DSSP file (Angstrom, degrees, kcal/mol; ACC not computed):
  #  RESIDUE AA STRUCTURE BP1 BP2  ACC     N-H-->O    O-->H-N    N-H-->O    O-->H-N    TCO  KAPPA ALPHA  PHI   PSI    X-CA   Y-CA   Z-CA
    1    1 A X              0   0    0      0, 0.0    65,-0.0     0, 0.0    66,-0.0   0.000 360.0 360.0 360.0 131.6    7.9    4.9   -6.7
    2    2 A X        +     0   0    0     63,-0.1    64,-3.7     2,-0.1     2,-0.6   0.665 360.0  84.1 -75.2 -14.8    4.2    5.5   -7.4
    3    3 A X  E     -A   65   0A   0     62,-0.2     2,-0.5    35,-0.1    62,-0.2  -0.801  66.9-160.0 -90.2 122.4    3.0    2.4   -5.4
    4    4 A X  E     -A   64   0A   0     60,-3.0    60,-2.4    -2,-0.6     2,-0.6  -0.877   6.0-147.8-104.2 130.1    2.7    3.4   -1.8
    5    5 A X  E     +A   63   0A   0     -2,-0.5     3,-0.3    58,-0.2    58,-0.2  -0.880  16.0 179.6-101.2 118.4    2.7    0.6    0.8
    6    6 A X     >  +     0   0    0     56,-4.3     4,-1.9    -2,-0.6     3,-0.2  -0.116  39.3 125.6-106.8  33.4    0.6    1.4    3.9
    7    7 A X  H  > S+     0   0    0      1,-0.2     4,-2.6    55,-0.2     5,-0.2   0.886  71.2  54.8 -61.5 -39.9    1.2   -1.9    5.7
    8    8 A X  H  > S+     0   0    0     28,-0.4     4,-2.0    -3,-0.3    -1,-0.2   0.867 106.9  51.3 -63.5 -35.5    2.4   -0.1    8.8
    9    9 A X  H  > S+     0   0    0     -3,-0.2     4,-2.2     2,-0.2    -1,-0.2   0.930 112.0  45.8 -65.7 -45.4   -0.9    1.9    9.0
   10   10 A X  H  X S+     0   0    0     -4,-1.9     4,-1.8     1,-0.2    -2,-0.2   0.881 111.5  52.2 -67.3 -37.8   -3.0   -1.2    8.7
   11   11 A X  H  <>S+     0   0    0     -4,-2.6     5,-2.6     1,-0.2     4,-0.4   0.900 109.5  49.8 -64.2 -39.6   -0.9   -3.0   11.3
   12   12 A X  H ><5S+     0   0    0     -4,-2.0     3,-0.9     3,-0.2    -2,-0.2   0.905 108.6  52.4 -65.1 -41.0   -1.3   -0.1   13.7
   13   13 A X  H 3<5S+     0   0    0     -4,-2.2    -1,-0.2     1,-0.2    -2,-0.2   0.866 115.6  40.9 -62.1 -35.3   -5.1   -0.1   13.2
   14   14 A X  T 3<5S-     0   0    0     -4,-1.8    -1,-0.2    -5,-0.1    -2,-0.2   0.419 108.8-126.6 -92.4   0.8   -5.2   -3.8   14.0
   15   15 A X  T < 5 +     0   0    0     -3,-0.9     2,-0.4    -4,-0.4    -3,-0.2   0.925  59.2 147.3  53.0  49.6   -2.7   -3.4   16.8
   16   16 A X      < -     0   0    0     -5,-2.6    -1,-0.2    -6,-0.1    -2,-0.1  -0.953  41.8-135.7-120.0 134.3   -0.5   -6.1   15.3
   17   17 A X     >  -     0   0    0     -2,-0.4     4,-2.4    -3,-0.1     5,-0.2  -0.380  24.8-112.8 -82.2 164.4    3.3   -6.2   15.5
   18   18 A X  H  > S+     0   0    0      1,-0.2     4,-2.5     2,-0.2     5,-0.1   0.895 118.2  50.3 -63.6 -41.0    5.6   -7.1   12.6
   19   19 A X  H  > S+     0   0    0      2,-0.2     4,-1.9     1,-0.2    -1,-0.2   0.882 109.9  50.3 -67.6 -36.9    6.7  -10.3   14.3
   20   20 A X  H  > S+     0   0    0      2,-0.2     4,-2.0     1,-0.2    -2,-0.2   0.925 112.8  46.0 -65.5 -44.3    3.1  -11.4   14.9
   21   21 A X  H  X S+     0   0    0     -4,-2.4     4,-2.3     1,-0.2    -2,-0.2   0.904 109.3  55.6 -64.9 -40.4    2.1  -10.7   11.3
   22   22 A X  H  X>S+     0   0    0     -4,-2.5     5,-2.1     1,-0.2     4,-0.7   0.899 109.3  47.2 -58.8 -41.4    5.2  -12.5   10.1
   23   23 A X  H  <5S+     0   0    0     -4,-1.9     3,-0.4     3,-0.2    -1,-0.2   0.908 111.8  50.2 -66.2 -41.9    4.2  -15.6   12.0
   24   24 A X  H  <5S+     0   0    0     -4,-2.0    -2,-0.2     1,-0.2    -1,-0.2   0.846 119.6  35.1 -67.4 -34.3    0.6  -15.4   10.7
   25   25 A X  H  <5S-     0   0    0     -4,-2.3    -1,-0.2    -5,-0.1    -2,-0.2   0.402 107.7-121.5-102.4   2.6    1.6  -15.1    7.0
   26   26 A X  T  <5 +     0   0    0     -4,-0.7     2,-0.3    -3,-0.4    -3,-0.2   0.926  65.5 133.3  57.8  50.4    4.7  -17.4    7.3
   27   27 A X      < -     0   0    0     -5,-2.1    -1,-0.2    -6,-0.1    -2,-0.1  -0.894  60.1-104.4-122.3 156.1    7.2  -14.8    6.1
   28   28 A X     >  -     0   0    0     -2,-0.3     4,-2.3     1,-0.1     5,-0.2  -0.456  28.4-119.2 -74.0 154.6   10.5  -13.8    7.6
   29   29 A X  H  > S+     0   0    0      1,-0.2     4,-2.5     2,-0.2     5,-0.2   0.884 114.4  55.7 -59.0 -38.8   10.8  -10.6    9.5
   30   30 A X  H  > S+     0   0    0      2,-0.2     4,-2.0     1,-0.2    -1,-0.2   0.931 109.3  44.2 -62.3 -46.9   13.3   -9.3    7.0
   31   31 A X  H  > S+     0   0    0      1,-0.2     4,-1.8     2,-0.2    -1,-0.2   0.897 115.0  48.2 -67.0 -39.4   11.0   -9.9    4.0
   32   32 A X  H  X S+     0   0    0     -4,-2.3     4,-2.7     1,-0.2    -1,-0.2   0.877 110.0  53.0 -67.6 -36.6    8.0   -8.4    5.8
   33   33 A X  H  X S+     0   0    0     -4,-2.5     4,-2.3    -5,-0.2     6,-0.2   0.893 106.0  53.3 -64.5 -40.4   10.1   -5.4    6.8
   34   34 A X  H  <>S+     0   0    0     -4,-2.0     5,-1.9     1,-0.2     6,-1.0   0.909 112.5  45.1 -60.4 -42.2   11.2   -4.8    3.2
   35   35 A X  H ><5S+     0   0    0     -4,-1.8     3,-1.3     4,-0.2    -2,-0.2   0.931 111.9  51.8 -66.6 -45.4    7.6   -4.8    2.2
   36   36 A X  H 3<5S+     0   0    0     -4,-2.7   -28,-0.4     1,-0.3    -2,-0.2   0.850 108.9  49.9 -61.9 -36.6    6.5   -2.5    5.1
   37   37 A X  T 3<5S-     0   0    0     -4,-2.3    -1,-0.3    -5,-0.2    -2,-0.2   0.476 114.4-114.9 -84.1  -0.9    9.2    0.1    4.3
   38   38 A X  T < 5S+     0   0    0     -3,-1.3    -3,-0.2    -4,-0.3    -2,-0.1   0.646  84.3 118.0  80.4  14.2    8.2    0.2    0.7
   39   39 A X      < +     0   0    0     -5,-1.9    -4,-0.2    -6,-0.2     2,-0.1   0.541  42.0 109.1 -90.7  -7.8   11.5   -1.2   -0.6
   40   40 A X        -     0   0    0     -6,-1.0     3,-0.1    -5,-0.2    -9,-0.0  -0.427  53.8-159.2 -70.7 142.8   10.0   -4.3   -2.2
   41   41 A X  S    S+     0   0    0      1,-0.2     2,-0.3    -2,-0.1    -1,-0.1   0.638  74.1   3.6 -93.3 -18.6    9.9   -4.4   -6.0
   42   42 A X        -     0   0    0      2,-0.0     2,-0.3     0, 0.0    -1,-0.2  -0.975  57.4-152.9-158.6 164.2    7.1   -7.0   -6.2
   43   43 A X        -     0   0    0     -2,-0.3     2,-0.2    -3,-0.1     3,-0.0  -0.984  23.8-122.5-145.0 136.9    4.7   -9.0   -4.1
   44   44 A X     >  -     0   0    0     -2,-0.3     4,-2.5     1,-0.1     5,-0.2  -0.510  20.2-127.4 -75.5 146.5    3.1  -12.4   -4.8
   45   45 A X  H  > S+     0   0    0      1,-0.2     4,-2.8     2,-0.2     5,-0.2   0.866 111.7  56.9 -62.0 -34.9   -0.7  -12.5   -4.8
   46   46 A X  H  > S+     0   0    0      2,-0.2     4,-2.0     1,-0.2    -1,-0.2   0.881 108.5  46.6 -64.8 -36.3   -0.5  -15.4   -2.4
   47   47 A X  H  > S+     0   0    0      2,-0.2     4,-2.4     1,-0.2    -2,-0.2   0.916 112.8  48.9 -69.1 -43.9    1.5  -13.2    0.0
   48   48 A X  H  X S+     0   0    0     -4,-2.5     4,-2.5     1,-0.2    -2,-0.2   0.904 111.4  50.6 -61.4 -41.5   -0.9  -10.3   -0.4
   49   49 A X  H  X S+     0   0    0     -4,-2.8     4,-2.3     2,-0.2    -1,-0.2   0.916 110.2  49.1 -62.8 -43.8   -3.9  -12.6    0.2
   50   50 A X  H  X S+     0   0    0     -4,-2.0     4,-2.4     2,-0.2    -2,-0.2   0.897 111.9  48.8 -63.7 -40.5   -2.3  -14.0    3.4
   51   51 A X  H  X S+     0   0    0     -4,-2.4     4,-2.4     2,-0.2    -2,-0.2   0.920 111.2  49.9 -64.9 -43.7   -1.6  -10.4    4.7
   52   52 A X  H  X>S+     0   0    0     -4,-2.5     5,-2.0     1,-0.2     4,-0.9   0.889 111.8  48.4 -63.2 -39.0   -5.2   -9.4    3.9
   53   53 A X  H  <5S+     0   0    0     -4,-2.3     3,-0.4     3,-0.2    -1,-0.2   0.924 112.9  47.7 -66.2 -43.1   -6.6  -12.4    5.7
   54   54 A X  H  <5S+     0   0    0     -4,-2.4    -2,-0.2     1,-0.2    -1,-0.2   0.863 121.3  36.0 -66.2 -35.7   -4.3  -11.8    8.7
   55   55 A X  H  <5S-     0   0    0     -4,-2.4    -1,-0.2    -5,-0.2    -2,-0.2   0.435 104.4-127.4 -97.5  -0.5   -5.2   -8.1    8.9
   56   56 A X  T  <5 +     0   0    0     -4,-0.9     2,-0.2    -3,-0.4    -3,-0.2   0.963  69.6 112.7  50.9  59.2   -8.9   -8.5    7.8
   57   57 A X      < -     0   0    0     -5,-2.0     2,-0.3    -6,-0.1    -1,-0.2  -0.817  66.4-103.2-144.6-177.5   -8.5   -6.0    5.1
   58   58 A X    >>  -     0   0    0     -2,-0.2     3,-2.0    -3,-0.1     4,-0.7  -0.766  36.6-107.4-110.4 158.4   -8.5   -5.5    1.3
   59   59 A X  H >> S+     0   0    0     -2,-0.3     4,-3.0     1,-0.3     3,-1.2   0.850 119.3  60.8 -53.8 -35.4   -5.4   -5.0   -1.0
   60   60 A X  H 34 S+     0   0    0      1,-0.3    -1,-0.3     2,-0.2     0, 0.0   0.682  96.0  60.8 -67.7 -17.2   -6.5   -1.3   -1.4
   61   61 A X  H <4 S+     0   0    0     -3,-2.0    -1,-0.3     1,-0.1    -2,-0.2   0.724 116.7  31.4 -76.9 -21.6   -6.1   -0.8    2.3
   62   62 A X  H << S+     0   0    0     -3,-1.2   -56,-4.3    -4,-0.7     2,-0.4   0.783 119.0  50.8-103.5 -38.0   -2.5   -1.8    2.1
   63   63 A X  E  <  +A    5   0A   0     -4,-3.0     2,-0.3   -58,-0.2   -58,-0.2  -0.853  59.3 175.2-111.0 140.0   -1.5   -0.6   -1.4
   64   64 A X  E     -A    4   0A   0    -60,-2.4   -60,-3.0    -2,-0.4     2,-0.5  -0.931  22.0-133.0-136.2 159.6   -2.0    2.9   -2.9
   65   65 A X  E     -A    3   0A   0     -2,-0.3     2,-0.5   -62,-0.2   -62,-0.2  -0.965  18.3-180.0-119.9 130.0   -1.0    4.5   -6.2
   66   66 A X        -     0   0    0    -64,-3.7     2,-0.0    -2,-0.5    -2,-0.0  -0.975  28.3-127.5-129.2 116.8    0.5    8.0   -6.4
   67   67 A X        -     0   0    0     -2,-0.5     3,-0.3     1,-0.1    -2,-0.0  -0.333   2.5-148.1 -67.1 139.6    1.3    9.2   -9.9
   68   68 A X  S    S+     0   0    0      1,-0.3     2,-0.6    -2,-0.0    -1,-0.1   0.810  97.3  41.7 -71.7 -30.6    4.8   10.5  -10.6
   69   69 A X  S    S-     0   0    0      3,-0.0    -1,-0.3     2,-0.0    -2,-0.1  -0.780  83.2-157.2-120.2  84.5    3.4   12.9  -13.1
   70   70 A X        -     0   0    0     -2,-0.6     2,-0.4    -3,-0.3     3,-0.0  -0.359  27.9-111.0 -61.9 138.9    0.2   14.4  -11.8
   71   71 A X        -     0   0    0      1,-0.1    -1,-0.1    -2,-0.0     3,-0.1  -0.563  34.2-120.3 -72.9 127.0   -2.0   15.7  -14.7
   72   72 A X        -     0   0    0     -2,-0.4     2,-0.2     1,-0.1    -1,-0.1  -0.367  29.9-105.6 -67.0 146.0   -2.1   19.5  -14.6
   73   73 A X        -     0   0    0      1,-0.1     2,-0.5    -2,-0.0    -1,-0.1  -0.490  33.4-118.3 -71.4 141.4   -5.5   21.0  -14.1
   74   74 A X        -     0   0    0     -2,-0.2    -1,-0.1    -3,-0.1     3,-0.1  -0.678  29.2-120.8 -82.2 125.5   -6.9   22.5  -17.3
   75   75 A X        -     0   0    0     -2,-0.5     2,-0.4     1,-0.1    -1,-0.1  -0.356  28.8-107.9 -66.7 146.6   -7.5   26.2  -16.9
   76   76 A X        -     0   0    0      1,-0.1     2,-0.3    -2,-0.0    -1,-0.1  -0.581  34.6-124.9 -74.2 129.3  -11.0   27.3  -17.5
   77   77 A X        -     0   0    0     -2,-0.4     2,-0.5    -3,-0.1    -1,-0.1  -0.564  17.1-134.0 -78.0 137.8  -11.3   29.2  -20.8
   78   78 A X        -     0   0    0     -2,-0.3     2,-0.5     2,-0.0    -1,-0.0  -0.791  18.9-158.5 -91.7 130.6  -12.8   32.6  -20.6
   79   79 A X        -     0   0    0     -2,-0.5     2,-0.3     0, 0.0    -2,-0.0  -0.917  12.2-132.6-111.5 132.7  -15.4   33.4  -23.2
   80   80 A X        -     0   0    0     -2,-0.5     2,-0.5     1,-0.0    -2,-0.0  -0.644  20.4-126.8 -82.1 137.9  -16.3   36.9  -24.2
   81   81 A X              0   0    0     -2,-0.3    -1,-0.0     1,-0.1     0, 0.0  -0.733 360.0 360.0 -84.0 130.3  -20.0   37.6  -24.4
   82   82 A X              0   0    0     -2,-0.5    -1,-0.1     0, 0.0    -2,-0.0   0.403 360.0 360.0-103.9 360.0  -21.0   39.1  -27.7
């Protein structure tokens, strides 16, 4: 999946446990764990907003994008001098 969830990294930076974050954002441990492990298929903006408020961060601190098909680098063309 090209969307990478870095919730565990942000939680470690803020020294916050999963249960503490679950209480702050009013989510079950199971649902938060699914998100943390990257198994979630979707996230509501209201949930993302609550997580960002609790962790004092931005969505980009939690979510990242990694392309499945990286664009190959274009080789530099060699030009002959005339």
